[in-house]
TIVEXBA-439226 format. One record per residue: x, y, z of N, C-alpha, C in turn. Coordinates in Angstrom, 2 decimals, decimal comma. Layout:
N
PT / n_px / n_py / n_pz / ca_px / ca_py / ca_pz / c_px / c_py / c_pz
PT / X / Y / Z / X / Y / Z / X / Y / Z $
...
//
This chain:
108
PT / n_px / n_py / n_pz / ca_px / ca_py / ca_pz / c_px / c_py / c_pz
PT / 3,16 / 63,50 / 5,35 / 2,52 / 62,17 / 5,09 / 1,48 / 62,13 / 6,46 $
PT / 0,81 / 61,46 / 5,63 / -0,27 / 60,68 / 7,09 / -0,04 / 59,47 / 7,53 $
PT / -0,37 / 59,70 / 9,22 / -0,19 / 58,19 / 9,43 / -1,43 / 57,12 / 9,27 $
PT / -0,87 / 56,17 / 8,91 / -2,30 / 55,18 / 8,55 / -2,29 / 54,54 / 9,98 $
PT / -3,52 / 53,89 / 10,21 / -4,19 / 53,19 / 10,91 / -3,18 / 51,96 / 11,43 $
PT / -2,91 / 51,06 / 12,70 / -2,69 / 49,85 / 12,42 / -2,91 / 48,99 / 12,40 $
PT / -2,29 / 47,58 / 11,49 / -3,24 / 46,42 / 11,54 / -3,27 / 45,45 / 12,49 $
PT / -4,13 / 44,83 / 12,53 / -4,12 / 43,62 / 13,69 / -3,46 / 42,75 / 13,08 $
PT / -2,40 / 41,87 / 14,32 / -1,62 / 40,35 / 14,50 / -1,78 / 40,02 / 15,37 $
PT / -1,96 / 39,02 / 14,97 / -2,20 / 37,87 / 15,96 / -0,79 / 37,81 / 16,96 $
PT / -0,02 / 36,88 / 17,48 / 0,88 / 36,57 / 17,90 / 1,01 / 35,31 / 17,45 $
PT / 2,48 / 35,18 / 17,10 / 2,67 / 33,76 / 16,89 / 2,99 / 32,45 / 18,08 $
PT / 2,63 / 31,67 / 17,83 / 3,31 / 30,57 / 18,60 / 3,75 / 29,41 / 18,57 $
PT / 4,79 / 28,78 / 19,06 / 5,32 / 27,38 / 18,47 / 4,31 / 26,56 / 17,50 $
PT / 4,28 / 26,06 / 16,45 / 3,64 / 25,29 / 15,57 / 4,20 / 23,95 / 15,31 $
PT / 3,38 / 22,74 / 16,28 / 3,81 / 21,73 / 16,11 / 3,23 / 20,66 / 15,22 $
PT / 3,29 / 21,11 / 14,06 / 2,12 / 20,14 / 12,87 / 2,66 / 19,40 / 12,38 $
PT / 4,55 / 19,31 / 12,34 / 5,51 / 18,43 / 11,87 / 5,52 / 17,17 / 12,58 $
PT / 5,06 / 16,59 / 13,44 / 5,78 / 15,74 / 14,30 / 6,23 / 14,42 / 13,37 $
PT / 5,28 / 13,92 / 12,53 / 5,90 / 13,02 / 12,02 / 6,18 / 13,82 / 10,14 $
PT / 7,65 / 13,38 / 10,04 / 8,42 / 13,16 / 8,66 / 8,56 / 11,93 / 7,98 $
PT / 8,45 / 12,10 / 6,73 / 8,77 / 10,73 / 5,62 / 10,33 / 11,42 / 5,13 $
PT / 10,97 / 10,43 / 5,04 / 12,50 / 10,78 / 4,76 / 12,88 / 9,64 / 3,76 $
PT / 12,70 / 9,84 / 2,30 / 12,53 / 8,69 / 1,49 / 14,29 / 8,39 / 1,52 $
PT / 15,21 / 9,15 / 1,88 / 16,54 / 9,12 / 2,01 / 17,10 / 7,85 / 2,75 $
PT / 16,23 / 7,94 / 4,27 / 16,34 / 6,99 / 5,24 / 15,40 / 5,49 / 4,96 $
PT / 14,94 / 5,70 / 4,33 / 14,17 / 4,66 / 3,53 / 14,83 / 3,22 / 2,92 $
PT / 15,50 / 2,34 / 3,24 / 16,23 / 1,29 / 2,50 / 15,24 / 0,49 / 1,24 $
PT / 15,27 / 0,85 / 0,61 / 14,21 / 0,15 / -0,76 / 14,43 / -1,16 / -1,01 $
PT / 16,12 / -1,57 / -1,10 / 15,91 / -3,11 / -1,24 / 15,62 / -3,92 / -0,24 $
PT / 15,00 / -3,41 / 0,98 / 14,47 / -4,44 / 1,85 / 12,86 / -4,38 / 1,49 $
PT / 12,48 / -5,73 / 1,53 / 11,08 / -6,02 / 1,32 / 10,26 / -5,87 / 2,78 $
PT / 9,49 / -5,18 / 2,73 / 8,63 / -5,04 / 4,01 / 7,50 / -5,60 / 3,89 $
PT / 6,44 / -6,39 / 4,53 / 5,17 / -6,80 / 4,53 / 4,29 / -5,53 / 5,00 $
PT / 3,65 / -4,89 / 4,48 / 2,92 / -4,24 / 5,43 / 2,17 / -4,15 / 6,88 $
PT / 2,59 / -3,46 / 7,88 / 2,35 / -3,49 / 9,50 / 0,55 / -4,25 / 9,35 $
PT / -0,17 / -3,48 / 8,57 / -1,50 / -3,81 / 8,74 / -2,32 / -5,32 / 8,19 $
PT / -1,31 / -5,72 / 7,28 / -1,37 / -7,12 / 7,09 / -0,56 / -8,00 / 7,89 $
PT / 0,28 / -7,88 / 7,93 / 1,33 / -8,59 / 8,93 / 0,82 / -8,61 / 10,84 $
PT / 0,28 / -7,28 / 11,05 / -0,51 / -8,22 / 12,21 / -2,38 / -8,72 / 12,52 $
PT / -2,59 / -8,93 / 11,10 / -3,66 / -9,76 / 10,78 / -3,36 / -11,36 / 11,06 $
PT / -4,46 / -12,22 / 10,69 / -3,99 / -13,61 / 10,61 / -4,04 / -13,75 / 8,83 $
PT / -3,00 / -13,57 / 8,44 / -3,51 / -13,15 / 7,03 / -3,62 / -14,75 / 6,42 $
PT / -3,15 / -15,97 / 6,55 / -2,76 / -16,95 / 6,39 / -4,19 / -17,70 / 6,07 $
PT / -5,46 / -17,40 / 7,24 / -6,60 / -18,03 / 7,50 / -7,73 / -17,58 / 6,24 $
PT / -7,44 / -16,45 / 5,71 / -7,99 / -15,69 / 4,84 / -8,88 / -16,33 / 3,65 $
PT / -9,93 / -15,98 / 2,61 / -10,05 / -16,86 / 1,62 / -8,83 / -16,02 / 0,20 $
PT / -9,22 / -16,16 / -0,77 / -8,42 / -15,51 / -1,74 / -8,96 / -13,93 / -2,30 $
PT / -10,50 / -13,89 / -1,80 / -11,16 / -12,59 / -2,36 / -10,87 / -12,24 / -1,03 $
PT / -10,36 / -12,47 / 0,57 / -10,24 / -11,49 / 1,98 / -8,79 / -10,97 / 1,55 $
PT / -8,42 / -11,29 / 1,14 / -6,54 / -11,26 / 0,95 / -6,55 / -10,65 / 0,05 $
PT / -7,22 / -10,54 / -1,15 / -6,83 / -9,34 / -2,27 / -7,96 / -7,86 / -1,91 $
PT / -9,08 / -8,21 / -0,94 / -9,49 / -7,12 / -0,71 / -8,67 / -6,51 / 1,04 $
PT / -7,86 / -7,26 / 1,94 / -6,91 / -6,86 / 2,13 / -5,63 / -6,07 / 1,88 $
PT / -5,44 / -6,47 / 0,55 / -3,97 / -5,65 / -0,18 / -5,09 / -4,41 / -0,70 $
PT / -5,83 / -4,82 / -1,24 / -6,60 / -3,44 / -1,72 / -6,33 / -2,02 / -0,51 $
PT / -6,96 / -2,07 / 0,51 / -7,46 / -1,58 / 1,87 / -5,92 / -1,25 / 2,39 $
PT / -4,88 / -1,79 / 2,36 / -3,82 / -1,12 / 2,99 / -3,02 / 0,25 / 3,10 $
PT / -2,67 / 0,75 / 4,00 / -2,28 / 2,38 / 3,51 / -1,76 / 2,37 / 2,26 $
PT / -0,62 / 1,59 / 2,43 / 0,57 / 1,77 / 1,02 / -0,22 / 1,26 / 0,01 $
PT / 0,24 / 1,72 / -1,13 / -0,01 / 1,04 / -2,40 / 0,11 / -0,17 / -2,78 $
PT / -0,79 / -1,15 / -3,47 / -0,72 / -2,20 / -3,73 / 0,25 / -2,46 / -4,46 $
PT / 0,24 / -1,79 / -5,59 / 1,91 / -2,33 / -6,27 / 2,87 / -2,29 / -5,28 $
PT / 3,42 / -1,91 / -4,21 / 4,28 / -1,34 / -4,39 / 4,80 / -3,36 / -3,55 $
PT / 3,43 / -3,74 / -3,06 / 3,64 / -5,24 / -2,72 / 3,79 / -6,18 / -3,29 $
PT / 5,44 / -6,73 / -3,44 / 5,29 / -8,04 / -4,57 / 4,40 / -9,45 / -3,44 $
PT / 3,95 / -9,74 / -4,30 / 3,13 / -11,45 / -3,99 / 3,42 / -12,77 / -4,99 $
PT / 2,88 / -13,67 / -4,42 / 3,21 / -15,15 / -5,00 / 1,81 / -15,54 / -5,30 $
PT / 1,03 / -15,50 / -7,14 / 0,16 / -16,13 / -6,69 / -0,11 / -17,53 / -7,29 $
PT / -0,25 / -18,55 / -6,50 / -1,13 / -19,79 / -6,51 / -1,30 / -20,30 / -6,89 $
PT / -1,40 / -20,89 / -8,33 / -2,37 / -21,74 / -9,12 / -2,13 / -23,14 / -9,22 $
PT / -3,40 / -23,90 / -9,69 / -3,22 / -25,78 / -9,96 / -1,47 / -25,58 / -10,49 $
PT / -1,72 / -24,85 / -12,24 / -0,45 / -25,65 / -12,39 / 0,89 / -24,34 / -12,44 $
PT / 0,63 / -23,68 / -12,27 / 1,84 / -22,41 / -11,43 / 1,97 / -21,31 / -10,41 $
PT / 3,38 / -20,66 / -10,08 / 3,39 / -20,05 / -9,12 / 3,86 / -19,01 / -10,00 $
PT / 2,80 / -17,93 / -10,15 / 3,76 / -16,66 / -10,35 / 3,54 / -15,00 / -9,59 $
PT / 5,33 / -14,66 / -9,50 / 5,88 / -13,81 / -8,58 / 5,34 / -12,52 / -9,00 $
PT / 4,74 / -11,44 / -9,11 / 4,21 / -10,14 / -9,37 / 3,93 / -9,19 / -8,49 $
PT / 3,30 / -7,99 / -9,05 / 3,39 / -7,16 / -8,24 / 1,66 / -6,91 / -8,61 $
PT / 0,91 / -6,33 / -8,47 / -0,88 / -6,35 / -8,90 / -0,89 / -4,91 / -9,06 $
PT / -1,13 / -4,41 / -10,02 / -1,65 / -3,34 / -10,45 / -2,77 / -2,97 / -10,07 $
PT / -4,09 / -4,12 / -10,45 / -5,38 / -3,79 / -10,02 / -6,39 / -4,61 / -10,34 $
PT / -7,64 / -4,25 / -9,73 / -8,35 / -5,69 / -9,63 / -9,51 / -4,99 / -10,40 $
PT / -10,35 / -6,10 / -11,33 / -10,96 / -5,53 / -11,87 / -12,15 / -6,55 / -12,48 $
PT / -13,30 / -6,94 / -11,83 / -14,08 / -7,59 / -12,05 / -13,41 / -8,97 / -10,84 $
PT / -13,70 / -9,78 / -12,01 / -13,15 / -11,00 / -11,29 / -12,04 / -11,50 / -11,99 $
PT / -10,67 / -10,55 / -12,41 / -9,83 / -10,33 / -12,75 / -8,21 / -9,53 / -12,15 $
PT / -7,43 / -10,05 / -11,85 / -6,09 / -9,08 / -11,82 / -5,15 / -9,05 / -12,13 $
PT / -4,86 / -7,67 / -12,86 / -4,52 / -7,62 / -13,40 / -2,79 / -6,76 / -12,91 $
PT / -1,74 / -7,75 / -13,47 / -0,29 / -7,22 / -12,40 / 0,41 / -6,32 / -13,88 $
PT / 1,28 / -5,70 / -13,09 / 2,34 / -4,83 / -13,31 / 3,18 / -5,20 / -14,43 $
PT / 2,84 / -6,63 / -15,46 / 3,50 / -7,03 / -16,39 / 2,33 / -7,31 / -17,78 $
PT / 1,18 / -6,92 / -17,05 / 0,08 / -6,96 / -17,98 / -0,68 / -7,97 / -18,40 $
PT / 0,07 / -8,89 / -17,19 / -0,88 / -10,45 / -16,73 / -2,41 / -9,77 / -16,89 $
PT / -3,03 / -10,56 / -17,18 / -4,49 / -11,16 / -16,50 / -4,97 / -12,36 / -16,34 $
PT / -5,16 / -12,62 / -14,84 / -5,12 / -13,79 / -14,12 / -6,76 / -13,58 / -13,41 $
PT / -7,20 / -14,82 / -13,87 / -8,57 / -14,98 / -13,05 / -8,75 / -15,34 / -11,63 $
PT / -9,36 / -14,29 / -10,57 / -9,30 / -15,11 / -9,17 / -9,99 / -16,32 / -8,88 $
PT / -11,01 / -17,04 / -9,73 / -11,05 / -18,05 / -9,76 / -9,93 / -19,40 / -9,57 $
PT / -8,60 / -18,74 / -10,36 / -7,97 / -19,95 / -10,71 / -7,02 / -19,86 / -9,75 $
PT / -7,15 / -18,85 / -8,61 / -5,85 / -19,03 / -7,51 / -6,16 / -19,45 / -6,67 $
PT / -5,38 / -20,16 / -6,42 / -5,39 / -21,13 / -5,33 / -5,16 / -20,87 / -3,68 $
PT / -4,32 / -19,84 / -4,10 / -3,46 / -19,18 / -2,96 / -2,64 / -17,68 / -3,08 $
PT / -2,41 / -16,92 / -2,24 / -1,88 / -15,79 / -2,59 / -0,55 / -15,08 / -1,17 $
PT / 0,34 / -15,59 / -1,53 / 1,53 / -15,34 / -0,49 / 2,20 / -13,56 / -0,56 $
PT / 2,22 / -13,07 / 0,72 / 3,17 / -12,03 / 0,54 / 5,08 / -12,51 / 0,48 $
PT / 5,55 / -11,67 / -0,63 / 6,64 / -12,05 / -0,27 / 7,17 / -11,09 / 0,65 $
PT / 8,38 / -11,72 / 1,69 / 8,57 / -10,53 / 2,34 / 10,81 / -10,42 / 1,82 $
//
């Protein structure tokens, strides 16, 4: 048989691309945690529109954060599914007008 040429092969060095690993089994799912981005800011002094913007722009999903929407006549504990135009849609398929909301509290 004919001898084939050698193939170029680079040296293998230690790989350090897994410095941070997420383990869902270690995370306590019952514990209610306020996202770090919102916890570090002065959240109470923001307007309702700014609070919604902060909730949307956080690193975690918006529907994972439980909130209390305070209106004139009621307080609604829910999870926000999304924001469309001037309305909040909750995970319970409720549509709430943003202008009717006086305050938003993050439940911990």
